[in-house]
C-alpha positions, 0 to 999 in steps of 0.5 A: 048788519042786524041779524049777523053775529058781533063781538061788542065790548061795553065800557060802562060802570053802570050795570043797568045801563049795560043791560040797557045796550044789550037788550036793546041790540037783541030786539034790533036782530043783533046776535052778539058775543059781549064783554063788559068792563068798567074801566079804560084801563080794562077795556084796553087790555081787553082789546090787546087779546080779543078783537071786536066789531063795536066798543060802546064807551061811557062818556064817564068812567072811573079814573079816566073819562071816556073821551080819553078812553076814546082817543086812547082806544082809536090810537092803539087800534085805529080800526075799531068801530067805537060808539060813545055813549052819554047821558046827555045829548050835548053836541060839543062833547059828540064833536069831541068824541068824534075828533078823537077817533068815535065813528058816532055817538048815542045818548042813553035816554035814546037806546032803542032797537031802532037806534041802536041798529043804525048807530052800530050800522054806521059805526061799523061801515065807517070803520070799514071805510076808513080802513079801506081808505087806509088801505089804499093809501098804504098801496099807493105809497108801496106801489109808487115806491116799486115803479120809482126803485123795482121797475125802474133799475130794470129798465135803466139796465135794458137801455144801458145793455141796448147802447152797448149791443149797438156799440158792439155791433158797429165794433164787430164784437158779436160775441159781446153783443149776443151776451148782452142781448141774453142780458137784456132778455133776462132783464126783461123777463124780471121785469115782467114777473114784478108785473105780473105779480103786481097785477096778481096782487090788485086783481084780488080786490076784483068783484068776482062772482061768488058760486059753489066751488070744489076745492079738489078742482081748485088744487088740480088746477094750482097744481097744472100751473105749477107743473113745471116747479114741481117736477123741476124741485122733485116736490110732493103735494098730498091732500086729504079730502077737500070740501066744496066752499062758496067764493071764486075759483080763479082767485082761489086757484091763485091762493093755493098756488102762492102758498104751495109755490112759496112752500117749494121755494122756501125749502132747503130739503132734497125733496120739498113736501107740502099737505093741504088738509081741512076741516069743517068748523062749527061757524058754516065755515072750513078750516084749511091748512098748508104745511111744509117742511121748509126753512121756517119763519123767524120768530115774531115774523108770523104777523109781517109776513103777510104784508105787502112788500115784506120779505122776513130774514131768509127769504131774500136770498130767493127771487120775490117782490114780497107780494105773494102772501100778501096777495093770499091775504087779500083773496081770503079776506075777500071771502070773509075769511083769516089766514094766519101761519104757525112756523118754526125755523128749520122745521117747516111752517103751516099757514091756516085760512078760513073760507065760508062753506058751499051753502053759505050765500051772499046773503046770509050771515058771513064766517066769523073773524079768526077766532081767539084761538087762531089769534093766539096761535099768531103769536106762537112762532113754535 
């Protein structure tokens, strides 16, 4: 990952050792934004308010040692890559650090451009792999629950209706047989919608080819897919000037389609109004916004809505599986962007997401994760 921009936290009470790490990182080709601290408590507090690509923890820190800090850091931020630095190459200490959540360790005497590049790259890749494994385990558990409940229920209903249809036909009760047949069709349609939603969610991980994509055409395709819903609701969908970005056109169509459909579905106004805007950032990315006049999202729920199968208060009265926004999150992160929401009950919501500009090639520097400013807005359920 040398040549890329990283956020690094150095927890070491020796200013000289911190400078040594920064020099080695610079010589290794890393472009870094640093935060520095000399205590475990302050390191944990910093991480509560900012995200980092890697934390370098000294083995010996005032108040608590580095191992205690690693345990606390890993427990609170399990996806944070942690490298322990030590003044001595003690394999026992290194093994203990690994057990407590460190991805790797480095001796202070061995800090140089080559070693720091290898250690940091490996720590970030290992943490990313562990994060994906945890996500997949959670998804498997969720899918098992859906298959055991959400699909079993309509399947059992169809079986019951089919049995009653047969009984009514034998009894010559044709009208009741037709009624049960209609219920059977409706139940099968609900099952098909759930299966399609699950397919969309899992397909968001597909390795589609990325290329320059005109977001104007993506919006047109999304609106074409939603034509019936838009006409039925009388929704008004507008947009400002939209750029070209670098990504997968089918996945981006699904992204806008989900956001616009949700804005229409969760609106109690006589006419749903949705506006798509875009503004260029200074980090080779575009910031998009989808604003609506819907029912809004309860305070404190703007983070949870992107979790699979989560439906917040007020949403359960409407049909849905709780996978629409989770699919959006997958698609945006697949494009190395971030997605978040600012909302107010009865005053509508605005969903923000970032996407890479069209000139960004796969081998170039990837767009950074969500900025501190947008991270703060995650907690502003105004």
